VMD Tcl script that draws the C-alpha trace (Angstrom):
set ca {
  {13.67 -25.22 47.16}
  {12.44 -22.09 46.52}
  {15.52 -21.11 44.48}
  {14.20 -24.00 42.34}
  {10.75 -22.50 41.91}
  {11.79 -18.69 41.54}
  {14.25 -20.15 38.74}
  {11.32 -21.72 36.84}
  {9.07 -18.98 37.00}
  {11.81 -16.74 35.60}
  {12.74 -19.06 32.96}
  {9.02 -19.40 32.05}
  {8.27 -15.44 31.92}
  {11.53 -15.12 29.61}
  {10.06 -17.71 27.15}
  {6.86 -16.08 27.10}
  {8.58 -12.60 26.72}
  {10.26 -14.04 24.02}
  {7.37 -15.95 22.16}
  {5.27 -13.12 22.11}
  {7.84 -10.49 20.75}
  {8.59 -12.80 18.34}
  {4.87 -13.11 17.30}
  {4.81 -9.65 16.29}
  {7.04 -9.62 13.58}
  {7.50 -13.44 12.66}
  {4.40 -14.83 11.03}
  {4.71 -18.73 10.77}
  {3.02 -20.23 7.78}
  {1.72 -23.87 6.92}
  {2.77 -25.38 3.94}
  {0.03 -24.36 1.93}
  {0.05 -20.87 2.99}
  {3.63 -20.75 2.19}
  {3.22 -21.97 -1.10}
  {0.60 -19.09 -1.50}
  {3.31 -16.43 -1.42}
  {6.88 -17.23 -1.89}
  {6.87 -17.10 -5.27}
  {5.90 -13.30 -5.11}
  {8.70 -13.08 -2.29}
  {12.28 -13.28 -1.39}
  {12.58 -16.97 -0.81}
  {15.67 -17.76 1.75}
  {17.19 -20.95 2.71}
  {19.19 -20.22 5.62}
  {21.05 -23.51 6.09}
  {24.47 -24.20 5.42}
  {25.59 -24.59 1.66}
  {26.04 -28.40 2.04}
  {22.77 -28.95 3.19}
  {21.12 -26.61 0.34}
  {22.96 -28.61 -2.30}
  {21.28 -31.90 -0.98}
  {17.79 -30.45 -1.78}
  {16.27 -27.16 -0.97}
  {12.55 -25.44 -2.29}
  {12.87 -24.52 -5.75}
  {13.62 -20.87 -6.44}
  {15.19 -20.26 -3.07}
  {18.50 -18.64 -2.59}
  {20.74 -19.98 -0.05}
  {22.14 -17.26 2.59}
  {23.12 -19.19 5.91}
  {22.35 -18.09 9.37}
  {26.03 -17.75 9.71}
  {26.50 -15.51 6.74}
  {23.58 -13.43 7.47}
  {24.75 -10.26 8.74}
  {27.47 -9.94 5.90}
  {24.54 -10.82 3.24}
  {21.91 -8.35 4.01}
  {22.58 -6.16 1.29}
  {21.09 -8.73 -0.80}
  {17.69 -8.75 0.37}
  {15.37 -6.06 -0.32}
  {13.28 -4.23 2.46}
  {10.23 -3.51 0.22}
  {9.42 -7.28 -0.58}
  {8.33 -9.95 1.59}
  {10.72 -12.52 2.92}
  {9.96 -16.27 3.12}
  {12.70 -17.99 5.63}
  {13.22 -21.99 6.14}
  {15.93 -23.70 7.56}
  {16.05 -27.77 8.58}
  {13.72 -27.05 11.52}
  {12.77 -23.80 12.46}
  {15.43 -22.77 14.97}
  {17.95 -21.13 12.46}
  {15.25 -19.08 10.68}
  {13.61 -17.90 13.70}
  {16.95 -16.57 14.45}
  {17.54 -15.19 11.01}
  {13.99 -13.37 11.56}
  {14.65 -11.76 14.66}
  {18.07 -10.22 12.80}
  {16.04 -9.12 10.07}
  {13.79 -7.39 12.42}
  {16.23 -5.55 13.99}
  {17.83 -4.19 10.89}
  {14.09 -2.87 9.49}
  {12.69 -5.86 7.60}
  {9.05 -5.89 7.88}
  {7.25 -8.74 6.26}
  {8.88 -12.06 7.38}
  {7.38 -15.16 7.11}
  {8.94 -18.82 8.15}
  {7.89 -22.23 6.95}
  {6.41 -23.94 10.04}
  {8.34 -27.05 10.61}
  {11.01 -26.13 8.02}
  {12.29 -28.20 5.06}
  {12.11 -31.44 7.02}
  {8.10 -31.06 6.76}
  {7.95 -29.81 3.24}
  {6.36 -31.91 0.36}
  {6.65 -29.70 -2.37}
  {8.95 -29.85 -5.14}
  {12.84 -29.44 -4.59}
  {15.99 -29.07 -6.33}
  {19.30 -30.66 -6.00}
  {22.64 -29.88 -6.97}
  {23.89 -32.21 -9.92}
}
mol new
graphics top color blue
foreach p $ca { graphics top sphere $p radius 0.5 }
foreach p [lrange $ca 0 end-1] q [lrange $ca 1 end] { graphics top cylinder $p $q radius 0.2 }
display resetview
């Protein structure tokens, strides 16, 4: 029983540490906040190309999380980066990678594309 309690405490501590560390470099924005700034930034959809083709936010570039390391050169460090994925896990991982590589202004759409109510573009 003691081992289970210790494991739960450790798991909670690790989760809290990750949350607070991520909070320092990733700003999670509501859809309204996201709309206000993404046109002046680099809008990156980190979903896979098949997902992107089915629909994406107008003006977004597709740089899948699976290709992020190889395509870092395509993103400028002097402009804010607005990320989104279907939910929020891939964009959070992308933000962590970008932060490690020296990117400073990183934003994420709260709830991801599935919560987006604005205009979308689909591949014809």
